[in-house]
Residue, then its C-alpha position, 0 to 999 in steps of 0.5 A: m500500500q505504501h509503495a502504491g501511494r508513493r508512485a501515485e503521488i510522484e505521477r501527480l506531482d509531475a502533472v500539478p505543481r501544487l496539490r491538496l491531498e485528499p484523505r486516504s488510508d494512513a498507509v497510502a498517505a505515508g507513501a505519499l509523504e515519502a513521494l513528496r519528500e523525494a520530490g523536494r516538497r516540504v510537509p506541511e510547509d508546501v503541501g498538507i496531507v491527512g490520512f484516514d484510519d488513525s492507525s500506527w502508520a500515522l505515528r511512524c511518519d515523519p512528520p507525524l501524520s494528521t488523520i481522520h480517526q476511524p472508530a473500528g470498534e464502533l463500526g463493527r458493533a453498528a454493523a453487527k447490530a444492523v445485521l442482527a436486526q435485519l435477521r429478526g425482520e426489523r427495519i433499520e434506519t440508514p444511514i448509520m452515522l459515526d463520529c470520525p474526528v480529525v486527529w491533528r498532528e504535524s503533517a497538516 
C-alpha cells in the first residue's frame, strides 16, 4: 500500500505543481509523504496531507501524520447490530452515522 501511494503521488506531482491531498488510508498517505519528500516538497510547509484510519502508520511518519480517526470498534458493533436486526425482520434506519474526528498532528 505504501509503495502504491508513493508512485501515485510522484505521477501527480509531475502533472500539478501544487496539490491538496485528499484523505486516504494512513498507509497510502505515508507513501505519499515519502513521494513528496523525494520530490523536494516540504510537509506541511508546501503541501498538507491527512490520512484516514488513525492507525500506527500515522505515528511512524515523519512528520507525524494528521488523520481522520476511524472508530473500528464502533463500526463493527453498528454493523453487527444492523445485521442482527435485519435477521429478526426489523427495519433499520440508514444511514448509520459515526463520529470520525480529525486527529491533528504535524503533517497538516
